[in-house]
PyMOL Python script that loads the backbone (N, CA, C, O; Angstrom):
from pymol import cmd

cmd.read_pdbstr("""\
ATOM      1  N   ALA A   1     -15.787  -2.322  20.537  1.00  0.00           N
ATOM      2  CA  ALA A   1     -16.118  -3.286  19.507  1.00  0.00           C
ATOM      3  C   ALA A   1     -16.105  -2.612  18.141  1.00  0.00           C
ATOM      4  O   ALA A   1     -15.365  -3.039  17.255  1.00  0.00           O
ATOM      5  N   ASP A   2     -16.912  -1.565  17.952  1.00  0.00           N
ATOM      6  CA  ASP A   2     -16.952  -0.873  16.666  1.00  0.00           C
ATOM      7  C   ASP A   2     -15.627  -0.175  16.383  1.00  0.00           C
ATOM      8  O   ASP A   2     -15.228  -0.028  15.227  1.00  0.00           O
ATOM      9  N   GLU A   3     -14.951   0.253  17.439  1.00  0.00           N
ATOM     10  CA  GLU A   3     -13.665   0.933  17.283  1.00  0.00           C
ATOM     11  C   GLU A   3     -12.604   0.005  16.692  1.00  0.00           C
ATOM     12  O   GLU A   3     -11.692   0.469  16.007  1.00  0.00           O
ATOM     13  N   ALA A   4     -12.713  -1.293  16.949  1.00  0.00           N
ATOM     14  CA  ALA A   4     -11.733  -2.256  16.464  1.00  0.00           C
ATOM     15  C   ALA A   4     -12.067  -2.784  15.075  1.00  0.00           C
ATOM     16  O   ALA A   4     -11.297  -3.570  14.523  1.00  0.00           O
ATOM     17  N   LYS A   5     -13.194  -2.376  14.494  1.00  0.00           N
ATOM     18  CA  LYS A   5     -13.609  -2.872  13.193  1.00  0.00           C
ATOM     19  C   LYS A   5     -12.640  -2.421  12.102  1.00  0.00           C
ATOM     20  O   LYS A   5     -12.216  -1.265  12.071  1.00  0.00           O
ATOM     21  N   VAL A   6     -12.296  -3.353  11.206  1.00  0.00           N
ATOM     22  CA  VAL A   6     -11.404  -3.065  10.091  1.00  0.00           C
ATOM     23  C   VAL A   6     -12.197  -3.196   8.801  1.00  0.00           C
ATOM     24  O   VAL A   6     -12.885  -4.193   8.584  1.00  0.00           O
ATOM     25  N   GLY A   7     -12.098  -2.190   7.951  1.00  0.00           N
ATOM     26  CA  GLY A   7     -12.783  -2.212   6.663  1.00  0.00           C
ATOM     27  C   GLY A   7     -11.787  -2.318   5.527  1.00  0.00           C
ATOM     28  O   GLY A   7     -10.598  -2.044   5.697  1.00  0.00           O
ATOM     29  N   GLU A   8     -12.279  -2.716   4.376  1.00  0.00           N
ATOM     30  CA  GLU A   8     -11.419  -2.845   3.209  1.00  0.00           C
ATOM     31  C   GLU A   8     -12.263  -2.640   1.959  1.00  0.00           C
ATOM     32  O   GLU A   8     -13.368  -3.171   1.848  1.00  0.00           O
ATOM     33  N   GLN A   9     -11.728  -1.857   1.014  1.00  0.00           N
ATOM     34  CA  GLN A   9     -12.459  -1.636  -0.230  1.00  0.00           C
ATOM     35  C   GLN A   9     -11.500  -1.527  -1.404  1.00  0.00           C
ATOM     36  O   GLN A   9     -10.377  -1.047  -1.254  1.00  0.00           O
ATOM     37  N   ALA A  10     -11.943  -1.972  -2.569  1.00  0.00           N
ATOM     38  CA  ALA A  10     -11.153  -1.853  -3.790  1.00  0.00           C
ATOM     39  C   ALA A  10     -11.094  -0.377  -4.184  1.00  0.00           C
ATOM     40  O   ALA A  10     -12.106   0.323  -4.154  1.00  0.00           O
ATOM     41  N   VAL A  11      -9.902   0.083  -4.551  1.00  0.00           N
ATOM     42  CA  VAL A  11      -9.686   1.489  -4.896  1.00  0.00           C
ATOM     43  C   VAL A  11      -8.690   1.588  -6.051  1.00  0.00           C
ATOM     44  O   VAL A  11      -7.985   0.623  -6.347  1.00  0.00           O
ATOM     45  N   PRO A  12      -8.630   2.757  -6.707  1.00  0.00           N
ATOM     46  CA  PRO A  12      -7.568   2.981  -7.693  1.00  0.00           C
ATOM     47  C   PRO A  12      -6.212   3.053  -6.981  1.00  0.00           C
ATOM     48  O   PRO A  12      -6.169   3.114  -5.753  1.00  0.00           O
ATOM     49  N   PRO A  13      -5.116   3.046  -7.728  1.00  0.00           N
ATOM     50  CA  PRO A  13      -3.798   3.161  -7.084  1.00  0.00           C
ATOM     51  C   PRO A  13      -3.720   4.413  -6.201  1.00  0.00           C
ATOM     52  O   PRO A  13      -4.404   5.401  -6.468  1.00  0.00           O
ATOM     53  N   PRO A  14      -2.884   4.373  -5.143  1.00  0.00           N
ATOM     54  CA  PRO A  14      -2.728   5.529  -4.248  1.00  0.00           C
ATOM     55  C   PRO A  14      -2.230   6.760  -4.997  1.00  0.00           C
ATOM     56  O   PRO A  14      -1.617   6.663  -6.060  1.00  0.00           O
ATOM     57  N   SER A  15      -2.513   7.916  -4.411  1.00  0.00           N
ATOM     58  CA  SER A  15      -2.011   9.167  -4.971  1.00  0.00           C
ATOM     59  C   SER A  15      -0.482   9.192  -4.888  1.00  0.00           C
ATOM     60  O   SER A  15       0.110   8.479  -4.078  1.00  0.00           O
ATOM     61  N   PRO A  16       0.163  10.026  -5.739  1.00  0.00           N
ATOM     62  CA  PRO A  16       1.628  10.115  -5.680  1.00  0.00           C
ATOM     63  C   PRO A  16       2.096  10.521  -4.286  1.00  0.00           C
ATOM     64  O   PRO A  16       1.484  11.369  -3.635  1.00  0.00           O
ATOM     65  N   ARG A  17       3.193   9.901  -3.834  1.00  0.00           N
ATOM     66  CA  ARG A  17       3.733  10.203  -2.513  1.00  0.00           C
ATOM     67  C   ARG A  17       5.177   9.726  -2.431  1.00  0.00           C
ATOM     68  O   ARG A  17       5.627   8.906  -3.232  1.00  0.00           O
ATOM     69  N   ALA A  18       5.881  10.253  -1.457  1.00  0.00           N
ATOM     70  CA  ALA A  18       7.264   9.846  -1.182  1.00  0.00           C
ATOM     71  C   ALA A  18       7.346   9.420   0.276  1.00  0.00           C
ATOM     72  O   ALA A  18       6.491   9.774   1.088  1.00  0.00           O
ATOM     73  N   ASN A  19       8.369   8.669   0.593  1.00  0.00           N
ATOM     74  CA  ASN A  19       8.732   8.326   1.976  1.00  0.00           C
ATOM     75  C   ASN A  19       7.686   7.511   2.737  1.00  0.00           C
ATOM     76  O   ASN A  19       7.649   7.555   3.967  1.00  0.00           O
ATOM     77  N   GLY A  20       6.841   6.773   2.026  1.00  0.00           N
ATOM     78  CA  GLY A  20       5.966   5.804   2.675  1.00  0.00           C
ATOM     79  C   GLY A  20       6.741   4.505   2.845  1.00  0.00           C
ATOM     80  O   GLY A  20       7.855   4.375   2.338  1.00  0.00           O
ATOM     81  N   SER A  21       6.163   3.549   3.550  1.00  0.00           N
ATOM     82  CA  SER A  21       6.806   2.231   3.647  1.00  0.00           C
ATOM     83  C   SER A  21       6.086   1.273   2.710  1.00  0.00           C
ATOM     84  O   SER A  21       4.856   1.235   2.688  1.00  0.00           O
ATOM     85  N   LEU A  22       6.839   0.503   1.940  1.00  0.00           N
ATOM     86  CA  LEU A  22       6.314  -0.522   1.058  1.00  0.00           C
ATOM     87  C   LEU A  22       6.927  -1.840   1.512  1.00  0.00           C
ATOM     88  O   LEU A  22       8.126  -2.067   1.354  1.00  0.00           O
ATOM     89  N   THR A  23       6.091  -2.702   2.074  1.00  0.00           N
ATOM     90  CA  THR A  23       6.553  -3.898   2.763  1.00  0.00           C
ATOM     91  C   THR A  23       5.925  -5.137   2.144  1.00  0.00           C
ATOM     92  O   THR A  23       4.723  -5.158   1.879  1.00  0.00           O
ATOM     93  N   LEU A  24       6.718  -6.153   1.915  1.00  0.00           N
ATOM     94  CA  LEU A  24       6.203  -7.422   1.407  1.00  0.00           C
ATOM     95  C   LEU A  24       5.428  -8.125   2.507  1.00  0.00           C
ATOM     96  O   LEU A  24       5.939  -8.312   3.611  1.00  0.00           O
ATOM     97  N   HIS A  25       4.197  -8.515   2.207  1.00  0.00           N
ATOM     98  CA  HIS A  25       3.376  -9.277   3.158  1.00  0.00           C
ATOM     99  C   HIS A  25       4.036 -10.638   3.378  1.00  0.00           C
ATOM    100  O   HIS A  25       4.631 -11.179   2.446  1.00  0.00           O
ATOM    101  N   PRO A  26       3.948 -11.209   4.588  1.00  0.00           N
ATOM    102  CA  PRO A  26       4.581 -12.509   4.852  1.00  0.00           C
ATOM    103  C   PRO A  26       4.149 -13.623   3.888  1.00  0.00           C
ATOM    104  O   PRO A  26       4.893 -14.582   3.686  1.00  0.00           O
ATOM    105  N   SER A  27       2.956 -13.505   3.292  1.00  0.00           N
ATOM    106  CA  SER A  27       2.503 -14.524   2.331  1.00  0.00           C
ATOM    107  C   SER A  27       3.296 -14.457   1.032  1.00  0.00           C
ATOM    108  O   SER A  27       3.338 -15.427   0.275  1.00  0.00           O
ATOM    109  N   GLY A  28       3.922 -13.319   0.776  1.00  0.00           N
ATOM    110  CA  GLY A  28       4.692 -13.136  -0.453  1.00  0.00           C
ATOM    111  C   GLY A  28       3.834 -12.757  -1.647  1.00  0.00           C
ATOM    112  O   GLY A  28       4.359 -12.572  -2.745  1.00  0.00           O
ATOM    113  N   ASN A  29       2.519 -12.637  -1.456  1.00  0.00           N
ATOM    114  CA  ASN A  29       1.618 -12.349  -2.571  1.00  0.00           C
ATOM    115  C   ASN A  29       1.101 -10.919  -2.587  1.00  0.00           C
ATOM    116  O   ASN A  29       0.396 -10.526  -3.517  1.00  0.00           O
ATOM    117  N   GLU A  30       1.441 -10.139  -1.571  1.00  0.00           N
ATOM    118  CA  GLU A  30       0.927  -8.770  -1.468  1.00  0.00           C
ATOM    119  C   GLU A  30       2.014  -7.823  -0.978  1.00  0.00           C
ATOM    120  O   GLU A  30       2.970  -8.223  -0.315  1.00  0.00           O
ATOM    121  N   LEU A  31       1.834  -6.555  -1.328  1.00  0.00           N
ATOM    122  CA  LEU A  31       2.665  -5.479  -0.793  1.00  0.00           C
ATOM    123  C   LEU A  31       1.777  -4.599   0.070  1.00  0.00           C
ATOM    124  O   LEU A  31       0.607  -4.388  -0.249  1.00  0.00           O
ATOM    125  N   LEU A  32       2.330  -4.087   1.159  1.00  0.00           N
ATOM    126  CA  LEU A  32       1.615  -3.195   2.066  1.00  0.00           C
ATOM    127  C   LEU A  32       2.254  -1.808   1.982  1.00  0.00           C
ATOM    128  O   LEU A  32       3.453  -1.658   2.215  1.00  0.00           O
ATOM    129  N   LEU A  33       1.462  -0.813   1.655  1.00  0.00           N
ATOM    130  CA  LEU A  33       1.942   0.571   1.578  1.00  0.00           C
ATOM    131  C   LEU A  33       1.298   1.353   2.710  1.00  0.00           C
ATOM    132  O   LEU A  33       0.075   1.391   2.838  1.00  0.00           O
ATOM    133  N   PHE A  34       2.143   1.980   3.535  1.00  0.00           N
ATOM    134  CA  PHE A  34       1.609   2.798   4.623  1.00  0.00           C
ATOM    135  C   PHE A  34       2.245   4.177   4.606  1.00  0.00           C
ATOM    136  O   PHE A  34       3.453   4.328   4.420  1.00  0.00           O
ATOM    137  N   GLY A  35       1.383   5.194   4.807  1.00  0.00           N
ATOM    138  CA  GLY A  35       1.855   6.556   5.021  1.00  0.00           C
ATOM    139  C   GLY A  35       2.501   7.182   3.808  1.00  0.00           C
ATOM    140  O   GLY A  35       2.199   6.850   2.662  1.00  0.00           O
ATOM    141  N   GLY A  36       3.404   8.100   4.105  1.00  0.00           N
ATOM    142  CA  GLY A  36       4.099   8.850   3.073  1.00  0.00           C
ATOM    143  C   GLY A  36       3.687  10.311   3.110  1.00  0.00           C
ATOM    144  O   GLY A  36       2.910  10.746   3.961  1.00  0.00           O
ATOM    145  N   GLU A  37       4.232  11.047   2.162  1.00  0.00           N
ATOM    146  CA  GLU A  37       3.951  12.481   2.089  1.00  0.00           C
ATOM    147  C   GLU A  37       3.972  12.940   0.640  1.00  0.00           C
ATOM    148  O   GLU A  37       4.560  12.294  -0.227  1.00  0.00           O
ATOM    149  N   HIS A  38       3.321  14.064   0.398  1.00  0.00           N
ATOM    150  CA  HIS A  38       3.334  14.686  -0.930  1.00  0.00           C
ATOM    151  C   HIS A  38       3.517  16.184  -0.750  1.00  0.00           C
ATOM    152  O   HIS A  38       2.833  16.811   0.059  1.00  0.00           O
ATOM    153  N   PHE A  39       4.452  16.753  -1.515  1.00  0.00           N
ATOM    154  CA  PHE A  39       4.685  18.198  -1.501  1.00  0.00           C
ATOM    155  C   PHE A  39       4.228  18.754  -2.842  1.00  0.00           C
ATOM    156  O   PHE A  39       4.732  18.340  -3.886  1.00  0.00           O
ATOM    157  N   ASP A  40       3.291  19.675  -2.830  1.00  0.00           N
ATOM    158  CA  ASP A  40       2.746  20.223  -4.076  1.00  0.00           C
ATOM    159  C   ASP A  40       3.425  21.528  -4.503  1.00  0.00           C
ATOM    160  O   ASP A  40       2.939  22.218  -5.399  1.00  0.00           O
ATOM    161  N   GLY A  41       4.528  21.859  -3.872  1.00  0.00           N
ATOM    162  CA  GLY A  41       5.228  23.103  -4.168  1.00  0.00           C
ATOM    163  C   GLY A  41       4.951  24.183  -3.139  1.00  0.00           C
ATOM    164  O   GLY A  41       5.698  25.155  -3.034  1.00  0.00           O
ATOM    165  N   LYS A  42       3.870  24.012  -2.375  1.00  0.00           N
ATOM    166  CA  LYS A  42       3.512  24.975  -1.343  1.00  0.00           C
ATOM    167  C   LYS A  42       3.288  24.311   0.012  1.00  0.00           C
ATOM    168  O   LYS A  42       3.595  24.884   1.058  1.00  0.00           O
ATOM    169  N   LYS A  43       2.755  23.108  -0.022  1.00  0.00           N
ATOM    170  CA  LYS A  43       2.317  22.477   1.217  1.00  0.00           C
ATOM    171  C   LYS A  43       2.656  20.985   1.210  1.00  0.00           C
ATOM    172  O   LYS A  43       2.535  20.312   0.186  1.00  0.00           O
ATOM    173  N   ASN A  44       3.081  20.484   2.363  1.00  0.00           N
ATOM    174  CA  ASN A  44       3.288  19.047   2.551  1.00  0.00           C
ATOM    175  C   ASN A  44       2.011  18.430   3.084  1.00  0.00           C
ATOM    176  O   ASN A  44       1.396  18.969   4.004  1.00  0.00           O
ATOM    177  N   THR A  45       1.604  17.304   2.514  1.00  0.00           N
ATOM    178  CA  THR A  45       0.475  16.529   3.022  1.00  0.00           C
ATOM    179  C   THR A  45       1.028  15.188   3.491  1.00  0.00           C
ATOM    180  O   THR A  45       1.741  14.513   2.749  1.00  0.00           O
ATOM    181  N   PHE A  46       0.700  14.807   4.712  1.00  0.00           N
ATOM    182  CA  PHE A  46       1.171  13.537   5.282  1.00  0.00           C
ATOM    183  C   PHE A  46      -0.007  12.573   5.371  1.00  0.00           C
ATOM    184  O   PHE A  46      -1.133  12.979   5.660  1.00  0.00           O
ATOM    185  N   TYR A  47       0.263  11.291   5.119  1.00  0.00           N
ATOM    186  CA  TYR A  47      -0.795  10.287   5.036  1.00  0.00           C
ATOM    187  C   TYR A  47      -0.675   9.234   6.128  1.00  0.00           C
ATOM    188  O   TYR A  47       0.417   8.935   6.610  1.00  0.00           O
ATOM    189  N   ASN A  48      -1.829   8.676   6.511  1.00  0.00           N
ATOM    190  CA  ASN A  48      -1.840   7.519   7.403  1.00  0.00           C
ATOM    191  C   ASN A  48      -2.658   6.384   6.773  1.00  0.00           C
ATOM    192  O   ASN A  48      -3.213   5.543   7.481  1.00  0.00           O
ATOM    193  N   GLU A  49      -2.724   6.370   5.465  1.00  0.00           N
ATOM    194  CA  GLU A  49      -3.483   5.350   4.757  1.00  0.00           C
ATOM    195  C   GLU A  49      -2.687   4.046   4.676  1.00  0.00           C
ATOM    196  O   GLU A  49      -1.461   4.048   4.561  1.00  0.00           O
ATOM    197  N   LEU A  50      -3.420   2.941   4.738  1.00  0.00           N
ATOM    198  CA  LEU A  50      -2.831   1.613   4.561  1.00  0.00           C
ATOM    199  C   LEU A  50      -3.464   0.985   3.332  1.00  0.00           C
ATOM    200  O   LEU A  50      -4.683   0.828   3.264  1.00  0.00           O
ATOM    201  N   TYR A  51      -2.629   0.622   2.353  1.00  0.00           N
ATOM    202  CA  TYR A  51      -3.078  -0.032   1.134  1.00  0.00           C
ATOM    203  C   TYR A  51      -2.480  -1.430   1.045  1.00  0.00           C
ATOM    204  O   TYR A  51      -1.350  -1.671   1.471  1.00  0.00           O
ATOM    205  N   ARG A  52      -3.267  -2.347   0.478  1.00  0.00           N
ATOM    206  CA  ARG A  52      -2.780  -3.691   0.140  1.00  0.00           C
ATOM    207  C   ARG A  52      -2.785  -3.803  -1.378  1.00  0.00           C
ATOM    208  O   ARG A  52      -3.795  -3.529  -2.026  1.00  0.00           O
ATOM    209  N   TYR A  53      -1.647  -4.207  -1.940  1.00  0.00           N
ATOM    210  CA  TYR A  53      -1.556  -4.407  -3.382  1.00  0.00           C
ATOM    211  C   TYR A  53      -1.402  -5.896  -3.648  1.00  0.00           C
ATOM    212  O   TYR A  53      -0.447  -6.513  -3.177  1.00  0.00           O
ATOM    213  N   SER A  54      -2.322  -6.475  -4.392  1.00  0.00           N
ATOM    214  CA  SER A  54      -2.241  -7.888  -4.764  1.00  0.00           C
ATOM    215  C   SER A  54      -1.404  -8.012  -6.027  1.00  0.00           C
ATOM    216  O   SER A  54      -1.771  -7.490  -7.080  1.00  0.00           O
ATOM    217  N   ILE A  55      -0.292  -8.697  -5.916  1.00  0.00           N
ATOM    218  CA  ILE A  55       0.602  -8.881  -7.056  1.00  0.00           C
ATOM    219  C   ILE A  55      -0.086  -9.738  -8.121  1.00  0.00           C
ATOM    220  O   ILE A  55       0.003  -9.435  -9.311  1.00  0.00           O
ATOM    221  N   LYS A  56      -0.766 -10.797  -7.702  1.00  0.00           N
ATOM    222  CA  LYS A  56      -1.422 -11.707  -8.651  1.00  0.00           C
ATOM    223  C   LYS A  56      -2.595 -11.052  -9.371  1.00  0.00           C
ATOM    224  O   LYS A  56      -2.769 -11.245 -10.574  1.00  0.00           O
ATOM    225  N   ARG A  57      -3.406 -10.275  -8.642  1.00  0.00           N
ATOM    226  CA  ARG A  57      -4.608  -9.674  -9.235  1.00  0.00           C
ATOM    227  C   ARG A  57      -4.362  -8.269  -9.792  1.00  0.00           C
ATOM    228  O   ARG A  57      -5.206  -7.727 -10.506  1.00  0.00           O
ATOM    229  N   ASN A  58      -3.211  -7.684  -9.469  1.00  0.00           N
ATOM    230  CA  ASN A  58      -2.881  -6.326  -9.897  1.00  0.00           C
ATOM    231  C   ASN A  58      -3.967  -5.341  -9.459  1.00  0.00           C
ATOM    232  O   ASN A  58      -4.449  -4.537 -10.257  1.00  0.00           O
ATOM    233  N   ASP A  59      -4.349  -5.418  -8.157  1.00  0.00           N
ATOM    234  CA  ASP A  59      -5.349  -4.475  -7.657  1.00  0.00           C
ATOM    235  C   ASP A  59      -4.961  -3.954  -6.280  1.00  0.00           C
ATOM    236  O   ASP A  59      -4.227  -4.587  -5.522  1.00  0.00           O
ATOM    237  N   TRP A  60      -5.494  -2.764  -5.994  1.00  0.00           N
ATOM    238  CA  TRP A  60      -5.240  -2.072  -4.736  1.00  0.00           C
ATOM    239  C   TRP A  60      -6.482  -2.126  -3.865  1.00  0.00           C
ATOM    240  O   TRP A  60      -7.604  -2.055  -4.366  1.00  0.00           O
ATOM    241  N   ARG A  61      -6.277  -2.254  -2.549  1.00  0.00           N
ATOM    242  CA  ARG A  61      -7.374  -2.217  -1.578  1.00  0.00           C
ATOM    243  C   ARG A  61      -6.961  -1.275  -0.454  1.00  0.00           C
ATOM    244  O   ARG A  61      -5.830  -1.334   0.028  1.00  0.00           O
ATOM    245  N   LEU A  62      -7.879  -0.409  -0.039  1.00  0.00           N
ATOM    246  CA  LEU A  62      -7.646   0.518   1.067  1.00  0.00           C
ATOM    247  C   LEU A  62      -8.189  -0.126   2.336  1.00  0.00           C
ATOM    248  O   LEU A  62      -9.357  -0.508   2.399  1.00  0.00           O
ATOM    249  N   VAL A  63      -7.332  -0.244   3.342  1.00  0.00           N
ATOM    250  CA  VAL A  63      -7.712  -0.835   4.627  1.00  0.00           C
ATOM    251  C   VAL A  63      -7.951   0.318   5.604  1.00  0.00           C
ATOM    252  O   VAL A  63      -7.103   1.198   5.753  1.00  0.00           O
ATOM    253  N   THR A  64      -9.106   0.307   6.266  1.00  0.00           N
ATOM    254  CA  THR A  64      -9.441   1.396   7.183  1.00  0.00           C
ATOM    255  C   THR A  64      -9.748   0.870   8.580  1.00  0.00           C
ATOM    256  O   THR A  64     -10.266  -0.234   8.748  1.00  0.00           O
ATOM    257  N   SER A  65      -9.413   1.687   9.576  1.00  0.00           N
ATOM    258  CA  SER A  65      -9.679   1.357  10.970  1.00  0.00           C
ATOM    259  C   SER A  65      -9.661   2.647  11.779  1.00  0.00           C
ATOM    260  O   SER A  65      -8.864   3.545  11.506  1.00  0.00           O
ATOM    261  N   LYS A  66     -10.535   2.739  12.767  1.00  0.00           N
ATOM    262  CA  LYS A  66     -10.512   3.896  13.659  1.00  0.00           C
ATOM    263  C   LYS A  66      -9.252   3.903  14.518  1.00  0.00           C
ATOM    264  O   LYS A  66      -8.903   4.932  15.097  1.00  0.00           O
ATOM    265  N   ARG A  67      -8.570   2.769  14.606  1.00  0.00           N
ATOM    266  CA  ARG A  67      -7.345   2.666  15.402  1.00  0.00           C
ATOM    267  C   ARG A  67      -6.077   2.873  14.578  1.00  0.00           C
ATOM    268  O   ARG A  67      -4.984   2.538  15.034  1.00  0.00           O
ATOM    269  N   ALA A  68      -6.207   3.416  13.382  1.00  0.00           N
ATOM    270  CA  ALA A  68      -5.033   3.656  12.540  1.00  0.00           C
ATOM    271  C   ALA A  68      -4.078   4.626  13.231  1.00  0.00           C
ATOM    272  O   ALA A  68      -4.518   5.557  13.905  1.00  0.00           O
ATOM    273  N   PRO A  69      -2.776   4.409  13.067  1.00  0.00           N
ATOM    274  CA  PRO A  69      -1.821   5.358  13.654  1.00  0.00           C
ATOM    275  C   PRO A  69      -1.898   6.711  12.948  1.00  0.00           C
ATOM    276  O   PRO A  69      -2.478   6.816  11.867  1.00  0.00           O
ATOM    277  N   PRO A  70      -1.322   7.733  13.549  1.00  0.00           N
ATOM    278  CA  PRO A  70      -1.346   9.057  12.918  1.00  0.00           C
ATOM    279  C   PRO A  70      -0.488   9.067  11.646  1.00  0.00           C
ATOM    280  O   PRO A  70       0.314   8.159  11.432  1.00  0.00           O
ATOM    281  N   PRO A  71      -0.656  10.096  10.802  1.00  0.00           N
ATOM    282  CA  PRO A  71       0.158  10.195   9.586  1.00  0.00           C
ATOM    283  C   PRO A  71       1.644  10.162   9.909  1.00  0.00           C
ATOM    284  O   PRO A  71       2.094  10.656  10.943  1.00  0.00           O
ATOM    285  N   ARG A  72       2.399   9.554   8.972  1.00  0.00           N
ATOM    286  CA  ARG A  72       3.853   9.512   9.143  1.00  0.00           C
ATOM    287  C   ARG A  72       4.531   9.293   7.807  1.00  0.00           C
ATOM    288  O   ARG A  72       3.926   8.803   6.854  1.00  0.00           O
ATOM    289  N   SER A  73       5.803   9.668   7.757  1.00  0.00           N
ATOM    290  CA  SER A  73       6.626   9.425   6.570  1.00  0.00           C
ATOM    291  C   SER A  73       8.064   9.220   7.043  1.00  0.00           C
ATOM    292  O   SER A  73       8.420   9.537   8.178  1.00  0.00           O
ATOM    293  N   SER A  74       8.870   8.685   6.143  1.00  0.00           N
ATOM    294  CA  SER A  74      10.273   8.372   6.455  1.00  0.00           C
ATOM    295  C   SER A  74      10.371   7.450   7.665  1.00  0.00           C
ATOM    296  O   SER A  74      11.273   7.593   8.490  1.00  0.00           O
ATOM    297  N   HIS A  75       9.455   6.519   7.764  1.00  0.00           N
ATOM    298  CA  HIS A  75       9.420   5.567   8.880  1.00  0.00           C
ATOM    299  C   HIS A  75       9.848   4.182   8.372  1.00  0.00           C
ATOM    300  O   HIS A  75      10.148   4.011   7.191  1.00  0.00           O
ATOM    301  N   GLN A  76       9.870   3.228   9.255  1.00  0.00           N
ATOM    302  CA  GLN A  76      10.184   1.840   8.901  1.00  0.00           C
ATOM    303  C   GLN A  76       9.006   0.964   9.271  1.00  0.00           C
ATOM    304  O   GLN A  76       8.247   1.282  10.187  1.00  0.00           O
ATOM    305  N   ALA A  77       8.854  -0.152   8.548  1.00  0.00           N
ATOM    306  CA  ALA A  77       7.773  -1.083   8.836  1.00  0.00           C
ATOM    307  C   ALA A  77       8.260  -2.501   8.568  1.00  0.00           C
ATOM    308  O   ALA A  77       9.124  -2.727   7.720  1.00  0.00           O
ATOM    309  N   ALA A  78       7.699  -3.437   9.293  1.00  0.00           N
ATOM    310  CA  ALA A  78       7.976  -4.864   9.080  1.00  0.00           C
ATOM    311  C   ALA A  78       6.658  -5.604   9.202  1.00  0.00           C
ATOM    312  O   ALA A  78       5.829  -5.267  10.048  1.00  0.00           O
ATOM    313  N   ALA A  79       6.461  -6.598   8.375  1.00  0.00           N
ATOM    314  CA  ALA A  79       5.249  -7.430   8.435  1.00  0.00           C
ATOM    315  C   ALA A  79       5.659  -8.812   8.902  1.00  0.00           C
ATOM    316  O   ALA A  79       6.503  -9.462   8.286  1.00  0.00           O
ATOM    317  N   LEU A  80       5.056  -9.259   9.997  1.00  0.00           N
ATOM    318  CA  LEU A  80       5.384 -10.553  10.579  1.00  0.00           C
ATOM    319  C   LEU A  80       4.176 -11.470  10.537  1.00  0.00           C
ATOM    320  O   LEU A  80       3.054 -11.016  10.765  1.00  0.00           O
ATOM    321  N   PRO A  81       4.379 -12.761  10.250  1.00  0.00           N
ATOM    322  CA  PRO A  81       3.246 -13.673  10.213  1.00  0.00           C
ATOM    323  C   PRO A  81       2.687 -13.913  11.620  1.00  0.00           C
ATOM    324  O   PRO A  81       3.434 -13.941  12.598  1.00  0.00           O
ATOM    325  N   THR A  82       1.367 -14.085  11.706  1.00  0.00           N
ATOM    326  CA  THR A  82       0.729 -14.451  12.958  1.00  0.00           C
ATOM    327  C   THR A  82      -0.193 -15.625  12.680  1.00  0.00           C
ATOM    328  O   THR A  82      -0.755 -15.718  11.589  1.00  0.00           O
ATOM    329  N   GLY A  83      -0.357 -16.494  13.611  1.00  0.00           N
ATOM    330  CA  GLY A  83      -1.254 -17.618  13.438  1.00  0.00           C
ATOM    331  C   GLY A  83      -0.917 -18.464  12.232  1.00  0.00           C
ATOM    332  O   GLY A  83      -1.816 -18.976  11.566  1.00  0.00           O
ATOM    333  N   GLY A  84       0.367 -18.621  11.935  1.00  0.00           N
ATOM    334  CA  GLY A  84       0.778 -19.425  10.795  1.00  0.00           C
ATOM    335  C   GLY A  84       0.903 -18.649   9.492  1.00  0.00           C
ATOM    336  O   GLY A  84       1.144 -19.231   8.434  1.00  0.00           O
ATOM    337  N   GLY A  85       0.737 -17.318   9.574  1.00  0.00           N
ATOM    338  CA  GLY A  85       0.905 -16.512   8.367  1.00  0.00           C
ATOM    339  C   GLY A  85      -0.392 -16.291   7.717  1.00  0.00           C
ATOM    340  O   GLY A  85      -0.459 -15.631   6.681  1.00  0.00           O
TER     341      GLY A  85
END
""", "prot")
cmd.dss("prot")
cmd.show_as("cartoon", "prot")
cmd.util.cbc("prot")
cmd.orient("prot")
């Protein structure tokens, strides 16, 4: 039960990264950013963060879950409507 809990909080824009997926939400009003990587000249950091960007409100929200997939980059993502979108 607690493992399936999903949290969400308003946050500043995500840190700089490359090779994440940026996917249009089926509603057409949000973008979903997942994963990516950042190289600081010495070390690669890989992310498993999921962000929602509201186009209308111009704000970012970090979505958290204990069931989040492991970090990844250079992947593909698709957002499909469920329950009518």
